[in-house]
Structures are given as structure tokens and as C-alpha cells.
GUTOR-368990 format. One line per 5 residues: number of its first residue (from 1); for each residue y, z, x of N, C-alpha, C, O, CB. Coordinates in Angstrom, 2 decimals. Glycine has a CB too. Layout:
<nodes>
NUM) Y,Z,X,Y,Z,X,Y,Z,X,Y,Z,X,Y,Z,X ~ ...
</nodes>
This chain:
<nodes>
1) 134.45,90.68,125.31,133.98,90.90,123.86,135.81,90.75,123.28,136.91,90.62,123.82,132.92,92.82,123.54 ~ 135.35,90.84,122.10,137.11,90.26,121.37,137.82,91.54,121.33,137.58,92.63,121.86,137.16,89.51,119.42 ~ 138.46,91.25,120.80,140.16,92.47,120.92,139.34,93.13,119.84,138.70,93.96,120.48,142.38,91.79,120.34 ~ 138.87,93.30,118.20,138.57,93.98,117.46,137.35,94.83,118.00,137.22,95.99,117.60,138.48,93.29,116.41 ~ 136.26,94.16,119.09,135.18,94.72,119.31,135.48,95.51,120.25,134.62,96.26,120.71,134.21,93.99,119.53
6) 137.27,95.51,120.90,137.28,96.10,122.25,137.58,98.19,121.50,137.31,99.28,122.01,139.03,95.05,123.51 ~ 138.35,97.72,119.92,139.02,98.47,119.64,137.90,99.47,118.74,138.09,100.61,118.31,140.24,97.82,119.09 ~ 136.69,98.62,118.62,135.30,99.57,117.98,135.05,100.26,118.89,134.82,101.45,118.68,133.89,98.91,117.56 ~ 135.03,99.83,119.92,134.26,100.20,121.60,135.35,101.74,121.45,134.96,102.84,121.07,134.78,98.58,123.57 ~ 136.59,101.43,121.81,137.05,102.73,122.13,136.88,103.73,121.08,136.50,104.83,121.49,138.39,102.67,122.48
11) 137.06,103.62,119.92,136.80,105.03,118.53,135.46,104.93,118.98,135.88,104.25,119.91,137.11,104.74,116.37 ~ 134.62,104.95,119.12,133.01,104.81,119.31,132.53,106.06,119.87,131.81,107.02,119.56,132.55,103.57,120.32 ~ 133.54,105.45,121.24,133.44,106.61,122.53,133.95,108.01,122.18,133.29,109.01,122.45,134.38,106.15,123.88 ~ 135.09,108.04,121.59,135.30,109.21,120.73,135.23,110.06,119.68,135.33,111.29,119.60,135.73,109.25,120.65 ~ 134.93,108.73,118.46,135.14,109.49,117.48,133.02,109.28,116.53,132.85,109.85,115.46,136.94,108.71,116.53
16) 132.23,108.74,116.97,131.00,108.08,117.26,130.60,106.62,115.85,131.34,105.70,115.51,129.73,109.58,117.30 ~ 129.69,106.84,115.51,129.60,106.19,114.56,130.76,106.07,113.27,131.59,106.88,112.83,128.49,106.60,114.28 ~ 130.41,104.69,112.91,130.90,104.50,111.86,130.94,103.17,110.81,131.00,102.08,111.38,131.85,104.84,112.21 ~ 130.93,103.17,109.52,130.57,102.01,108.88,131.79,101.22,108.82,132.76,101.86,109.22,129.96,102.24,107.56 ~ 132.10,99.72,108.36,133.42,99.13,108.03,133.56,98.97,106.71,132.73,99.14,105.82,133.66,97.89,108.62
21) 135.08,98.52,106.63,135.06,98.71,105.40,136.57,97.30,105.25,137.19,96.95,106.25,135.26,100.65,104.95 ~ 136.81,96.84,104.07,137.77,96.21,103.58,138.30,96.70,102.00,137.60,97.11,101.07,137.30,94.85,103.69 ~ 139.32,96.58,102.04,140.07,97.28,100.98,140.28,95.66,100.20,141.18,95.32,100.97,141.71,98.35,101.59 ~ 140.16,94.75,99.51,140.38,93.20,98.73,141.05,93.27,97.57,140.72,92.60,96.59,139.06,92.43,98.31 ~ 141.90,93.98,97.59,143.56,93.34,96.42,144.46,93.48,96.96,144.44,93.98,98.08,144.11,94.03,94.98
26) 145.65,93.08,96.34,147.02,92.89,97.53,146.93,91.75,98.19,146.15,90.88,97.81,147.11,93.99,98.78 ~ 147.74,91.58,99.27,148.12,90.82,99.64,147.26,91.19,100.87,148.04,91.49,101.76,149.42,90.66,99.50 ~ 146.10,91.29,101.26,145.19,91.09,102.79,144.98,90.11,102.97,144.07,90.07,103.79,143.92,91.60,103.07 ~ 145.40,88.79,102.60,145.39,88.05,103.20,146.60,87.93,104.88,146.55,87.41,105.99,145.41,87.24,102.11 ~ 147.37,88.63,104.20,148.81,88.77,105.28,148.50,89.24,107.03,149.07,88.90,108.07,149.94,90.28,104.52
31) 147.18,90.26,106.72,146.42,91.07,108.32,145.90,90.09,108.85,145.62,88.96,108.45,145.11,92.31,108.26 ~ 145.80,90.56,109.72,145.15,89.51,111.25,143.29,89.49,110.51,142.63,90.35,109.92,145.31,90.85,113.66 ~ 143.08,88.36,110.84,142.52,88.29,110.74,140.95,88.81,110.84,140.37,87.81,111.28,143.03,87.85,110.87 ~ 140.35,89.43,110.74,138.54,90.73,111.18,139.20,91.91,110.91,138.62,92.88,111.39,137.65,90.94,113.33 ~ 140.44,92.22,110.18,141.23,93.31,109.78,140.56,94.30,108.78,140.21,94.10,107.62,142.43,92.78,109.21
36) 140.48,95.51,109.62,139.18,96.12,108.90,139.55,97.99,108.77,140.30,98.36,109.68,137.50,95.71,110.11 ~ 139.14,99.09,107.80,138.57,100.06,107.66,137.84,100.87,108.46,137.04,101.09,107.55,138.11,99.85,107.01 ~ 137.35,101.59,109.47,136.26,102.58,110.14,136.45,103.57,109.78,137.47,104.25,109.88,136.14,102.77,111.46 ~ 134.95,103.90,109.02,134.85,105.22,108.60,134.01,106.27,109.20,132.83,105.96,109.14,134.52,105.15,107.46 ~ 134.17,107.14,109.62,133.43,107.75,110.94,133.06,108.75,109.75,133.83,108.84,108.80,134.41,108.36,112.63
41) 131.92,109.49,109.79,131.33,110.79,109.44,131.62,111.64,109.73,132.40,111.57,110.67,130.46,111.04,109.59 ~ 131.29,113.09,109.24,131.32,114.45,110.60,129.75,113.88,111.18,128.89,113.03,110.92,131.27,116.78,109.83 ~ 130.03,114.86,112.06,129.49,114.86,113.73,129.23,115.98,114.18,129.90,116.98,113.91,130.42,114.36,114.78 ~ 128.23,115.98,114.93,128.63,117.19,116.05,129.59,117.92,116.59,129.55,119.10,116.93,128.42,116.99,116.90 ~ 130.49,117.13,116.68,132.15,117.24,117.45,133.42,117.33,116.34,134.48,117.86,116.65,132.51,115.60,118.48
46) 133.18,116.76,115.04,134.29,117.21,113.70,133.55,117.60,113.06,132.37,117.37,113.35,135.18,116.27,112.84 ~ 133.86,118.35,111.92,133.21,118.75,110.65,134.11,118.28,109.46,134.58,118.92,108.51,132.98,120.34,110.61 ~ 134.19,116.97,109.82,135.65,116.26,109.06,134.85,114.53,108.85,133.89,114.17,109.54,137.59,116.28,110.55 ~ 135.48,113.68,107.81,135.80,112.34,107.65,136.51,112.22,108.26,137.32,113.14,108.38,136.08,111.82,106.69 ~ 136.70,110.68,109.26,137.68,110.15,109.76,138.19,108.83,109.21,137.21,108.13,109.46,137.41,110.11,110.94
51) 138.72,108.35,108.86,139.69,106.98,108.34,140.48,106.32,109.27,141.59,106.72,109.62,140.75,107.33,107.28 ~ 139.95,105.36,109.66,140.94,104.51,111.19,141.27,102.99,110.98,140.46,102.42,110.24,139.86,104.44,112.89 ~ 142.45,102.08,111.55,142.48,101.50,111.25,142.14,100.33,112.11,142.43,100.36,113.30,143.18,101.76,110.76 ~ 141.55,99.32,111.57,141.39,98.19,113.10,141.49,96.86,113.17,140.92,96.09,112.39,140.09,98.18,113.74 ~ 142.27,96.49,114.16,143.11,95.11,114.14,144.79,95.30,113.51,145.70,94.48,113.65,142.17,93.91,113.03
56) 144.87,96.33,112.95,146.55,96.48,112.86,147.40,96.46,114.13,148.59,96.80,114.16,146.94,97.88,112.22 ~ 146.77,96.07,115.08,147.84,96.30,116.62,147.49,94.94,117.25,147.54,94.75,118.46,147.33,97.87,117.96 ~ 147.10,93.90,116.25,146.51,92.75,116.63,147.58,91.79,115.83,147.31,91.05,114.89,144.85,92.65,116.23 ~ 149.17,92.03,116.59,150.04,91.02,116.09,150.87,90.92,116.91,150.55,91.79,117.72,150.60,91.15,114.93 ~ 151.92,90.36,117.35,152.66,90.63,119.02,154.21,90.83,118.38,155.07,91.30,119.12,152.53,88.91,120.47
61) 154.62,90.40,116.81,155.86,90.56,116.49,156.01,92.30,116.38,157.08,92.70,115.93,156.17,89.65,115.11 ~ 155.12,93.20,116.73,155.02,94.90,116.15,154.24,95.45,117.39,153.69,94.78,118.26,153.96,95.23,114.41 ~ 154.31,96.87,117.30,154.27,98.07,117.97,152.69,97.77,118.17,152.23,97.02,117.31,154.86,99.52,117.12 ~ 151.92,98.14,118.99,150.83,97.62,118.89,149.95,99.28,118.99,149.56,99.94,119.95,150.62,96.31,120.12 ~ 149.88,99.51,117.54,149.26,101.10,117.26,148.06,100.72,116.56,147.99,99.58,116.09,150.27,102.27,116.23
66) 146.93,101.68,116.41,145.96,101.43,115.44,146.90,103.59,114.55,147.95,104.23,114.52,143.56,101.15,116.45 ~ 145.75,103.63,114.18,146.50,105.06,113.08,144.59,105.05,112.24,143.69,104.32,111.83,148.67,104.28,111.34 ~ 145.02,106.45,112.44,144.06,107.39,111.69,144.10,108.19,110.94,145.00,108.97,111.23,143.55,107.92,112.13 ~ 143.35,108.58,109.65,143.19,109.97,108.75,142.21,111.35,108.92,141.06,110.91,108.81,142.76,109.48,107.48 ~ 142.17,112.13,109.04,141.41,112.92,108.47,140.97,113.68,107.19,141.77,114.60,107.01,141.54,113.38,108.98
71) 139.71,113.64,105.93,139.30,114.02,104.98,138.69,115.22,105.20,138.47,115.23,106.41,138.67,113.21,104.47 ~ 138.33,116.14,104.77,137.74,117.47,104.35,136.42,116.72,103.61,135.31,116.80,104.12,138.87,118.56,103.23 ~ 136.64,116.02,102.42,135.29,115.60,102.07,135.44,113.72,102.06,136.58,113.29,101.90,134.82,116.42,100.36 ~ 134.46,112.82,102.22,134.67,110.90,102.04,134.94,111.39,100.57,134.49,111.99,99.59,132.93,109.40,102.37 ~ 136.52,110.35,101.39,137.46,110.03,99.96,138.10,108.43,100.19,139.25,108.24,100.57,139.04,111.36,99.77
76) 137.26,107.47,99.94,137.94,106.37,100.48,138.87,105.55,100.08,139.12,104.38,100.37,137.32,105.74,100.72 ~ 139.72,106.86,98.88,141.08,106.64,98.75,141.70,105.69,99.73,142.27,104.62,99.51,141.73,107.86,98.81 ~ 141.39,106.56,101.30,142.10,106.25,102.61,142.00,104.94,102.79,143.08,104.42,103.04,141.59,106.93,103.82 ~ 140.75,103.96,102.74,140.98,102.89,102.64,141.53,102.27,102.29,141.25,101.16,102.74,140.63,102.61,102.52 ~ 142.79,102.25,101.22,143.27,101.29,100.38,144.28,101.74,101.14,145.19,100.94,101.37,143.20,101.22,98.80
81) 144.37,103.29,101.79,146.43,103.70,101.47,146.13,103.16,103.37,147.11,102.90,104.08,147.41,106.45,100.84 ~ 145.23,103.11,103.72,145.50,102.72,105.13,145.82,100.97,105.80,146.36,100.55,106.82,144.20,103.28,105.76 ~ 145.09,100.29,104.51,145.50,99.21,104.53,146.86,98.82,103.76,147.33,97.70,103.96,144.52,98.62,104.20 ~ 147.36,99.54,103.06,149.24,99.46,102.46,149.68,99.42,103.86,150.34,98.55,104.43,150.15,101.12,101.38 ~ 148.98,101.04,104.50,149.98,101.48,105.83,150.39,100.10,106.44,151.50,99.57,106.57,149.09,102.51,107.15
86) 148.96,99.65,106.82,148.77,98.70,108.09,149.76,97.33,107.61,150.82,97.23,108.23,146.87,98.22,108.37 ~ 149.56,96.58,106.84,149.97,96.02,105.58,152.58,95.96,105.69,153.51,95.18,105.91,148.86,97.67,103.97 ~ 152.33,97.18,105.40,153.23,97.24,105.63,153.98,97.29,107.01,155.14,96.87,107.13,153.30,97.88,105.03 ~ 153.18,97.87,108.15,153.52,97.71,109.54,154.02,96.50,110.05,155.13,96.22,110.49,152.51,97.99,110.26 ~ 152.63,95.56,109.88,152.59,94.29,110.09,153.66,92.93,109.44,154.06,91.83,109.82,151.35,94.19,109.75
91) 153.76,93.70,108.39,154.91,93.17,107.70,156.41,93.16,107.56,157.24,92.53,106.91,154.72,93.38,106.91 ~ 156.42,93.87,108.21,158.22,94.53,108.70,158.27,95.10,108.61,159.26,95.18,107.88,159.42,94.49,108.45 ~ 157.63,96.74,108.89,157.76,97.90,109.11,157.62,98.56,109.84,157.86,99.75,109.70,157.50,98.26,108.70 ~ 156.96,97.79,111.41,156.79,98.28,112.51,156.95,99.81,112.89,157.74,100.46,113.58,157.49,97.60,113.13 ~ 155.86,100.07,112.14,155.62,101.96,112.29,155.57,102.29,113.89,155.41,101.44,114.77,153.77,102.64,111.49
96) 155.75,103.79,114.10,155.46,104.21,115.62,155.25,105.41,115.64,154.74,105.81,114.60,156.47,103.99,116.61 ~ 155.49,106.43,116.69,155.30,107.48,116.82,156.43,107.99,115.99,157.38,107.27,115.68,155.13,107.81,118.09 ~ 156.29,109.58,115.55,157.34,110.13,114.88,158.16,109.80,113.41,158.86,110.52,112.69,158.10,110.05,115.76 ~ 157.75,108.41,113.31,157.97,107.91,111.76,157.16,108.37,110.44,155.94,108.58,110.46,157.74,106.46,111.78 ~ 157.87,108.49,109.43,156.96,108.63,108.38,157.17,108.21,106.88,158.19,108.11,106.20,156.70,109.87,108.39
101) 155.92,108.00,106.62,155.80,107.34,105.42,155.44,107.70,104.65,154.93,108.82,104.71,155.37,106.56,105.32 ~ 155.50,106.70,102.97,155.82,107.36,101.83,154.63,106.53,101.13,154.75,105.33,100.89,157.46,107.27,101.25 ~ 153.53,107.22,100.83,152.32,106.99,100.63,152.51,106.22,98.69,151.77,105.31,98.30,151.35,108.67,100.99 ~ 153.56,106.81,97.84,153.81,106.46,97.15,152.99,107.56,95.82,153.46,107.45,94.69,153.69,105.14,97.48 ~ 152.04,108.36,95.98,151.50,108.80,95.69,150.98,110.27,96.38,151.22,110.48,97.56,151.05,107.94,95.49
106) 150.45,110.99,95.77,149.86,111.83,96.11,148.65,111.62,97.25,147.84,110.75,96.96,149.59,112.26,95.04 ~ 148.46,112.31,98.48,147.13,111.83,99.11,146.00,112.58,98.36,145.15,111.75,98.04,147.05,112.15,100.78 ~ 145.74,113.55,98.03,144.86,113.50,96.79,145.10,113.71,94.70,146.12,113.42,94.09,144.03,114.60,97.32 ~ 144.50,113.97,94.42,145.16,114.46,92.98,146.00,115.89,93.29,145.69,116.81,94.05,143.79,114.79,91.68 ~ 146.91,115.78,92.62,147.81,117.41,92.51,148.00,117.79,93.97,148.22,118.96,94.28,146.81,118.91,91.66
111) 147.93,116.92,94.78,148.78,117.54,95.47,150.26,117.25,96.57,150.63,116.08,96.59,147.95,118.00,95.96 ~ 150.94,118.11,97.31,152.33,117.82,96.87,152.52,117.26,98.04,153.56,117.46,98.67,153.35,118.96,96.41 ~ 151.19,116.17,98.63,151.30,115.71,99.78,151.69,114.42,99.87,150.82,113.64,99.50,150.32,115.89,100.37 ~ 152.91,113.83,100.31,152.63,112.36,99.24,153.72,111.46,100.51,154.51,110.55,100.28,153.54,112.48,96.86 ~ 153.35,112.22,102.06,153.80,111.52,102.76,153.23,111.29,104.13,152.23,111.99,104.24,154.83,111.83,102.71
116) 153.40,110.78,104.93,152.56,110.49,106.03,153.61,110.87,107.44,154.72,110.40,107.70,152.00,108.77,105.90 ~ 153.11,111.49,107.91,154.23,112.02,109.87,153.18,110.48,110.15,152.42,109.90,109.38,153.58,114.54,111.52 ~ 153.58,110.15,111.67,152.62,109.31,112.32,153.00,110.07,113.77,154.07,110.03,114.37,152.87,107.48,112.14 ~ 151.77,110.77,114.11,152.15,111.76,115.42,150.94,111.45,116.65,150.14,110.51,116.71,152.06,113.69,114.87 ~ 151.09,112.28,117.32,149.79,111.83,118.77,148.97,112.75,118.24,149.18,113.74,117.54,150.14,112.19,120.79
121) 147.71,112.13,118.80,146.61,112.71,118.18,146.05,113.38,119.25,145.44,113.16,120.29,145.69,111.79,117.49 ~ 146.76,114.76,118.22,146.21,116.13,118.97,144.90,116.32,119.53,144.58,116.67,120.66,146.24,117.20,118.11 ~ 144.32,116.06,118.71,143.06,116.68,118.65,141.93,115.94,119.64,140.90,116.55,119.93,142.62,116.66,117.14 ~ 142.22,114.29,120.26,141.90,113.57,120.85,141.95,113.18,122.54,141.07,112.66,123.23,142.26,113.05,120.18 ~ 143.62,113.75,123.02,144.30,113.84,123.29,144.89,112.23,124.24,144.51,111.19,123.71,144.07,115.04,123.60
126) 145.77,112.07,125.53,146.16,111.26,125.50,145.31,110.05,125.84,145.70,108.92,125.53,147.01,111.52,125.98 ~ 144.01,110.30,126.54,142.86,108.99,127.00,142.87,108.73,125.68,143.65,107.79,125.56,141.13,109.27,127.78 ~ 142.24,109.18,124.13,142.51,108.60,123.35,143.46,107.24,123.00,143.30,106.02,122.96,142.64,109.39,122.99 ~ 144.62,108.28,122.73,145.71,107.47,122.42,146.07,106.03,123.46,146.42,105.12,122.70,146.89,108.51,122.44 ~ 146.08,105.72,124.44,146.71,105.03,125.52,145.22,104.52,125.90,144.44,105.12,126.63,147.72,105.98,126.72
131) 144.90,102.76,124.99,143.67,102.11,125.06,144.52,100.19,125.81,145.27,99.39,125.24,142.71,102.21,123.00 ~ 144.12,100.17,126.72,144.41,98.94,127.61,143.32,97.36,126.93,142.13,97.35,127.26,143.85,99.55,129.54 ~ 143.63,96.68,126.42,142.90,95.67,126.11,142.89,93.96,127.24,143.34,94.02,128.38,143.47,95.54,124.58 ~ 142.71,93.54,127.08,142.99,92.60,127.97,144.17,91.33,127.92,144.29,90.33,128.63,141.82,92.12,128.06 ~ 145.18,91.97,126.45,145.75,91.22,126.49,147.24,92.42,125.81,148.20,91.87,125.26,145.00,89.88,125.84
136) 147.22,93.70,125.93,148.04,94.32,125.52,147.74,96.12,126.12,146.87,96.70,126.76,148.02,93.90,123.99 ~ 149.01,96.47,125.47,148.35,98.21,125.82,147.96,98.96,124.13,149.13,98.92,123.77,150.04,99.52,126.84 ~ 147.44,99.40,123.26,147.51,100.38,121.65,147.66,101.42,122.17,147.26,101.86,123.24,146.20,100.53,120.49 ~ 148.60,102.09,120.92,148.73,103.68,121.55,148.12,103.49,119.80,148.61,102.80,118.91,150.67,104.78,122.30 ~ 146.63,104.59,119.75,146.08,104.82,118.88,146.73,106.48,118.35,146.58,107.51,119.00,144.65,104.56,119.29
141) 147.42,106.36,117.11,148.16,107.40,116.13,147.55,108.17,115.15,146.71,107.64,114.41,149.07,106.79,115.41 ~ 147.90,109.58,115.00,147.03,110.31,113.76,148.18,110.28,113.04,149.24,110.57,113.58,146.25,111.94,113.93 ~ 148.08,109.71,110.91,148.99,110.27,110.38,148.29,111.17,109.49,147.26,110.99,108.85,149.90,109.40,109.85 ~ 149.53,112.82,109.63,149.38,114.19,109.29,149.59,114.28,107.41,150.77,114.00,107.21,150.66,115.11,110.29 ~ 149.18,114.44,106.64,150.35,113.88,105.19,150.96,115.13,105.40,150.55,116.11,106.02,149.70,113.55,103.20
146) 152.11,114.93,104.73,153.28,116.16,104.49,153.88,115.89,103.52,153.72,114.83,102.92,154.35,116.42,105.49 ~ 154.58,116.68,103.22,155.59,117.32,101.52,156.72,116.54,102.25,156.78,116.08,103.39,156.05,119.63,101.04 ~ 157.84,116.55,100.93,159.04,115.60,100.68,159.72,116.37,101.73,160.58,115.97,102.52,159.83,115.49,99.07 ~ 159.10,117.71,101.59,160.43,118.79,102.27,160.26,118.70,103.49,161.19,118.95,104.27,160.46,120.47,101.96 ~ 159.22,118.39,103.86,159.04,118.44,105.62,159.39,117.21,106.14,159.67,117.23,107.34,157.48,118.73,106.22
151) 159.45,116.11,105.54,159.98,114.77,106.54,161.33,115.25,106.06,162.18,115.24,106.96,159.47,112.83,106.17 ~ 161.66,115.57,105.13,163.58,115.59,105.27,163.99,116.56,106.14,165.13,116.36,106.56,164.53,116.02,103.80 ~ 163.25,117.94,106.75,163.28,118.77,108.24,163.05,117.74,109.03,163.86,117.55,109.94,162.16,120.02,108.56 ~ 161.97,116.87,108.92,161.94,116.00,110.37,162.95,115.11,110.68,162.97,114.44,111.72,160.78,115.12,110.51 ~ 163.99,115.06,109.62,164.60,114.14,109.55,165.93,114.70,110.49,166.54,114.39,111.52,164.71,113.71,108.10
156) 165.95,115.50,109.66,167.06,116.36,110.33,167.27,117.24,111.12,168.34,117.55,111.63,167.53,116.80,109.83 ~ 166.11,117.75,111.27,165.60,118.23,112.97,164.99,117.82,113.84,165.03,118.43,114.90,164.98,119.07,113.17 ~ 164.46,117.03,113.76,163.67,116.44,114.29,161.84,116.56,114.77,161.36,117.69,114.79,164.42,116.40,115.01 ~ 161.02,115.49,115.09,159.93,115.45,114.89,159.47,117.18,115.86,158.89,118.17,115.41,159.39,113.83,115.36 ~ 159.94,116.96,117.05,159.42,118.69,117.57,159.71,119.44,116.67,158.73,120.05,116.26,160.10,119.46,118.87
161) 160.81,119.72,116.07,161.31,120.92,115.26,159.64,120.62,113.81,159.02,121.55,113.30,163.66,120.56,114.51 ~ 159.48,119.74,113.66,158.71,120.37,112.59,157.09,120.43,113.27,156.20,121.09,112.75,158.87,119.39,111.04 ~ 156.98,119.90,114.08,155.58,119.96,114.97,155.42,121.77,115.53,154.49,122.51,115.87,155.79,118.63,116.64 ~ 156.50,121.84,115.42,156.89,123.40,116.37,156.03,124.02,114.94,154.91,124.54,114.94,159.24,124.10,116.76 ~ 157.09,123.72,113.52,156.45,124.36,112.11,155.22,124.67,111.72,154.85,125.56,110.95,156.63,123.69,111.18
166) 154.35,123.48,112.59,153.34,123.81,111.83,152.23,123.80,112.90,151.02,123.60,112.79,153.16,122.88,110.59 ~ 153.18,124.12,114.18,151.89,125.17,115.07,152.58,126.93,114.96,152.18,128.00,115.41,151.78,124.55,117.38 ~ 153.50,126.63,114.31,153.62,128.24,114.25,152.55,129.13,113.21,152.37,130.35,113.23,155.21,128.56,113.73 ~ 152.04,128.30,112.46,151.39,128.58,111.03,150.00,128.45,111.54,149.15,129.13,110.95,151.80,127.44,109.66 ~ 149.54,127.56,112.71,148.40,127.07,112.88,148.10,126.07,111.45,147.49,126.64,110.55,147.40,128.31,113.18
171) 148.51,124.63,111.21,148.71,123.74,110.02,147.01,123.57,109.74,146.21,123.19,110.59,149.72,122.10,110.39 ~ 146.67,123.98,108.24,145.49,123.54,108.24,146.25,121.98,107.43,147.01,121.82,106.48,144.21,124.68,107.41 ~ 145.58,121.07,108.36,146.17,119.67,107.70,144.65,119.10,107.07,144.72,118.00,106.52,147.03,118.38,109.10 ~ 143.81,119.52,107.09,142.74,118.94,106.07,142.92,120.00,105.22,141.89,120.67,105.08,141.12,118.68,106.56 ~ 144.35,120.56,104.31,143.75,121.16,103.13,145.19,120.55,102.42,146.31,120.95,102.72,143.30,123.06,103.12
176) 144.82,119.33,101.25,145.30,118.96,100.81,146.65,119.15,99.74,147.66,118.51,99.43,144.56,118.68,100.81 ~ 145.88,120.73,99.31,146.63,121.76,98.33,147.95,122.65,99.34,148.80,123.31,98.75,145.22,123.07,97.62 ~ 147.94,122.54,100.97,148.98,123.61,101.22,150.11,123.30,101.07,150.64,122.18,101.03,149.00,124.14,102.35 ~ 150.55,124.38,100.97,152.14,124.90,100.41,152.91,124.10,102.13,152.34,124.10,103.23,152.38,127.47,100.12 ~ 154.21,123.54,101.82,155.26,123.34,102.69,155.62,124.12,103.50,156.39,124.94,102.98,156.15,123.11,102.23
181) 155.42,124.32,104.75,155.70,124.90,106.10,157.46,125.11,105.54,157.92,126.22,105.80,155.27,123.64,107.74 ~ 158.20,124.34,104.96,160.05,124.20,104.66,159.94,124.77,103.44,160.93,124.94,102.74,160.97,122.49,104.55
</nodes>
């Protein structure tokens, strides 16, 4: 099984069936050959859409990570957003757990969530998070959309402090119009 197929199989085991997508604008030729965004529809385990990178980890010069985001509706803007995030990671951003990403625009129109927090995949656990291929260990991480105030709080107080704030209010991470926890 080749590299991207092993990643797809890992996702399939945890998230179910998917369709494959490519964003074809900008410098996508700088992404690994075969890079895709996988789109998982709601299923019996989850009543939400999941968008995930496949091939972002296929570069020996950066952290071997794949990332995913959730959406309460089918929202193909996430294909573009995850492609941009993958490009940034591969071309020098070298993202990892606890990092924040400036989306450059709201997550949804009229949303105040313009940043992403790279977090552990709490809904799926460590078996999903850590995957070993023949050539490397890949960490599968979750991008949670956050506000500027939340990003600044994480920078000042740390990842654990921000995630504790999320837990205290039982954060609805699917709500693009939620208020800041800070």
C-alpha cells in the first residue's frame, strides 16, 4: 500500500467513507504529488461533516502531521482553507500541536472565528492521533476555529489554559457564530 493509500485507510477506519477533492488555484504544484482533501459526510457515529488533509505529511523536512476540521453543514470552502494550511506547513510554517493559524478571513461569513488552533483529536483519541506507516510516524490533529482573543489568551497563558476555558463552557466547536470564551 502506498503512502497516501495508507493515510486514507487510517481515516476510513475512524471516519468512514469519503470523497477526494483538490483545490486547483495558487501554487498547489508545490504540494506533494497526490495531495488531496478528503470530505466525510455525516454518518451513524457523527452528525457533522469532516474535511481532512491527505498527503500533508509526505515531506521529510517538516513535522509529519495531517489535520482535519469539522463543519455542521457541507462547506467546501474548507477544501481551499486546508489546502492553504498544508501549503503553509510544507513551505516553511512547520506547524504542530498548539500552534495557531491565521485563516485570513472568517471561518464562515459574519463569524468572528478567524484563526485555527491545532489541537489533539479529542473526539477520536490517541489511536487515531498516532499512526505509523512504513516510513514514518504521522500525527493526526484537529483544527478548532478560534477568535483573536482566544489566540492571544493561548499565547499568553498556554494551550492547556485555553482548552480548560473551552471545557468549562462545553464549547460548541461546530458553531461558527459562537462568542469568544475570553
